[in-house]
N, C-alpha and C positions, 0 to 999 in steps of 0.2 A: 425382430430388434431388429432385422438385416438392414428392411431399410431405415433405419434413423441411423442405426453405424455409417452406412453410409453419403448419412451427411454432415461433410466439415464442420458445418455450422453448430448441427447439432453435439458433434465433438465435442468441443471446445466448449458447450456450455456447460456437457457436464464435466469434463476436467476443468469447470472454472468453478462449479460448482463444492466441488469433490478438492480442491484446491481449500475453498474458502472453510470449508467444515475441517480440517488435519489442522490449518492458521485455528481459527477459534478455538475447537481444543487444545489447543498445545498455548493461546493464550488468557484463554477461562479464567485460570489462577488469580491473574495482576488485573483482570477485572475489564477488559480489556478484548474489542472483536479486533477483527482486521481490519474495518474501515481508519482505525484507530492506528493502528500500526501503518498506516499506507499514507496518511497523512504525517505520521514522526522521519517515513523514509522522508516524504519529498519535502519537509522542512530541511531534515541530514544536510537536503545541497541543493537548498540556499541561505544566503542571509536574513531569510527572510522575508513574508510574500501579506496579504491583502486578504484579511476573509474571502473578496469576488475572487481574485487570482487564485487560491488555495480551492475555491469552485469551482474551477470553471477546468483548473490545469488538472484536478482527479476527475472529473464530474460527478461530481454528489453536489444536491440541491443545499441552495445558501442557508435555510434556514439545518440543513443538519448539522453543515458546520461551525454554525452558531457552538450546538450544543457538544460536537466532540472537542472542535480546543477548551469548548471551561470543561469536559473530563481531563484532556489531555495536563491542566492549566492546577486541578486539585490534588493529580501526584506530582507539581512538579514536573514535568515530562516541558510544558511549554508554557510559553506567555505575550500577554498581548502590549507591543510594548509602543509610543509612540511613534511614529514613522515622518526619519528624520523627510524627510519629501513634502509635506504633511500633515502639521501637529495637534487638525480635526479629523487626519484618518489609523489603526495604529493596524499593527503590523502583526502576525505572530512564528515566535522564534524560537528554537527548540530551543530546551535549556542544557546545562551540565547530566541532569537527572535523565534527560530525553537520551541523551548517546548514550551513556552510559546504557537502558537499557537498552534501546537497539543493539550496543554493544553487549549484551546478554545474552541477546536472544537469535544473535546473530549462523551460533549454530544448530539449535530448534531449528531452524531455517528454514536451511541447509537441507538438516533431516528429513523436515515434510515436501521441500521438492523431490529430493531424494527419491522420495518413496511413491511421489507420480511415478518420476520418467526410471524408474528401478528396472525398468523390459528396455530400455536401453544401455546401449554402448558408448564411454565417450567420447566419438567422435558424433553418434545422431546427434548426445546429449547440441551439444556445440549447436549442431543443426538447426535442430531446432529451437534452440536459443537463437539464432540467427535470423529463423526461419519468421517465427514469434514477434519476435522484433522488428522487422519492418513492414507488417504487417499492421503493429500498430503504429506505428510512427506512422503509416495512411489512414490506418481506420480511425486513431482516438485522436488524433490534431498533434 
């Protein structure tokens, strides 16, 4: 295992898997998965987005976005509305129910993050976040 742990990419992969497992376990009782949560978090930062924009921004297949938005609509967390720029298109917006869900999950999400970075002190956590943010900005587009 030493050679695998010497590979930064592998470590990031394993931590990503663990993070996903923890988040999915936490979200399980709501019927949502991490992909739903990521979509809700993205919608919380934008006044509305076309599904193709959501696909590009989150890196999800366009067909997956349709199903995720359908799920969130059924729960009342998101809705499709006519685009103000093009009446033929529809944008996806976060509803008040979606905002409430995110507020309710903030503390649990922080617990998941804290579990992952538990070995680090506060300064190291800030450094890790800053470094990951920098890598994500250049590597994820």
